C-alpha positions as CSV (number, residue, x, y, z in Angstrom):
1,X,-16.7,4.8,13.8
2,X,-15.6,1.4,13.0
3,X,-11.5,-0.2,12.2
4,X,-13.0,-1.2,9.0
5,X,-13.8,2.8,8.3
6,X,-10.4,4.0,10.6
7,X,-9.0,1.6,7.7
8,X,-10.8,3.2,4.8
9,X,-9.7,6.3,5.6
10,X,-5.8,5.3,5.8
11,X,-6.3,4.1,2.4
12,X,-7.9,7.4,0.9
13,X,-5.5,9.2,3.1
14,X,-2.8,6.8,0.9
15,X,-4.4,7.2,-2.4
16,X,-4.4,10.7,-2.3
17,X,-0.2,10.6,-0.9
18,X,0.5,8.8,-4.3
19,X,-1.7,11.0,-6.0
20,X,0.9,14.1,-4.5
21,X,3.8,12.4,-4.9
22,X,3.4,11.4,-8.8
23,X,3.5,7.6,-7.7
24,X,-0.8,7.1,-8.8
25,X,-0.3,7.4,-12.6
26,X,1.0,4.2,-14.0
27,X,-0.2,1.3,-16.3
28,X,-1.9,-1.2,-14.6
29,X,0.3,-4.3,-14.2
30,X,-0.3,-7.2,-17.0
31,X,-2.5,-10.6,-15.9
32,X,0.4,-13.0,-15.1
33,X,2.2,-10.2,-13.2
34,X,-0.2,-11.1,-10.0
35,X,0.7,-14.5,-10.3
36,X,4.1,-13.5,-8.6
37,X,5.0,-16.3,-5.6
38,X,7.0,-13.1,-4.9
39,X,6.4,-10.5,-2.2
40,X,5.3,-7.5,-3.2
41,X,5.4,-9.5,-6.8
42,X,9.2,-7.1,-6.8
43,X,9.1,-9.7,-10.1
44,X,6.8,-8.4,-12.3
45,X,6.0,-4.9,-10.4
46,X,7.0,-2.1,-9.5
47,X,6.2,-1.4,-5.6
48,X,3.9,1.9,-6.2
49,X,2.0,-0.7,-8.7
50,X,1.7,-3.5,-6.1
51,X,0.3,-1.1,-3.7
52,X,-1.9,0.9,-6.1
53,X,-3.6,-2.6,-8.0
54,X,-2.7,-5.2,-5.4
55,X,-2.3,-4.1,-1.8
56,X,-5.2,-1.0,-2.1
57,X,-7.5,-3.7,-4.2
58,X,-6.9,-6.5,-1.5
59,X,-7.4,-4.3,1.6
60,X,-10.2,-2.6,0.1
61,X,-11.5,-5.9,-0.4
62,X,-11.6,-6.8,3.0
63,X,-13.6,-3.6,3.7
64,X,-16.2,-4.4,2.1
65,X,-16.6,-7.9,3.0
66,X,-15.9,-6.5,6.8
67,X,-12.9,-9.8,6.6
68,X,-11.2,-10.5,9.8
69,X,-7.7,-8.4,9.5
70,X,-4.9,-10.5,8.2
71,X,-2.7,-11.0,11.7
72,X,0.5,-8.7,10.9
73,X,0.7,-6.5,8.2
74,X,4.7,-4.3,7.7
75,X,4.9,-3.1,4.3
76,X,6.4,0.1,6.0
77,X,9.7,-0.3,6.1
78,X,10.5,-2.0,2.7
79,X,7.9,0.9,1.0
80,X,11.1,3.2,3.8
81,X,14.0,1.2,1.6
82,X,11.9,1.7,-2.4
83,X,11.7,5.0,-1.7
84,X,15.3,5.5,-0.6
85,X,16.8,3.2,-3.6
86,X,14.6,5.4,-6.0
87,X,15.9,8.6,-4.6
88,X,12.7,9.8,-4.1
89,X,12.6,14.1,-1.8
90,X,12.8,12.9,1.6
91,X,9.5,15.0,2.0
92,X,7.6,12.5,-0.5
93,X,9.7,9.5,1.3
94,X,8.0,11.0,5.0
95,X,4.2,11.1,3.6
96,X,4.3,7.7,2.1
97,X,5.6,6.1,4.4
98,X,3.5,8.0,7.7
99,X,0.2,7.0,5.4
100,X,1.1,3.1,4.9
101,X,2.4,3.3,8.8
102,X,-0.7,3.9,9.9
103,X,-1.9,1.1,8.0
104,X,-0.3,-1.7,8.6
105,X,-0.8,0.1,13.0
106,X,-4.8,-0.4,11.6
107,X,-4.1,-4.0,10.7
108,X,-2.1,-5.7,12.9
109,X,-3.6,-4.3,16.2
110,X,-7.0,-5.5,15.2
């Protein structure tokens, strides 16, 4: 299995986890929201919106093109902080953070 295949599996796991924790159903950001210059589009999107419409979408495109991985991916700590601030259930936080940690690892190590 290639790293792109492994990343695809990890992204599908994140998608399923977001659906299971009710973090998937949301409206798409406005086109202007994508023009943010801030990390994670924090000034124009909620973090779950960014995960769904930017993070997953960009990594899916990378997989499709079999492009090289970025040098580093470190999204899990940001997600952990966001979920804690939002008062997410401990089990939901654990599942989501584990899914993103796997993606971080796959991207950073390859």
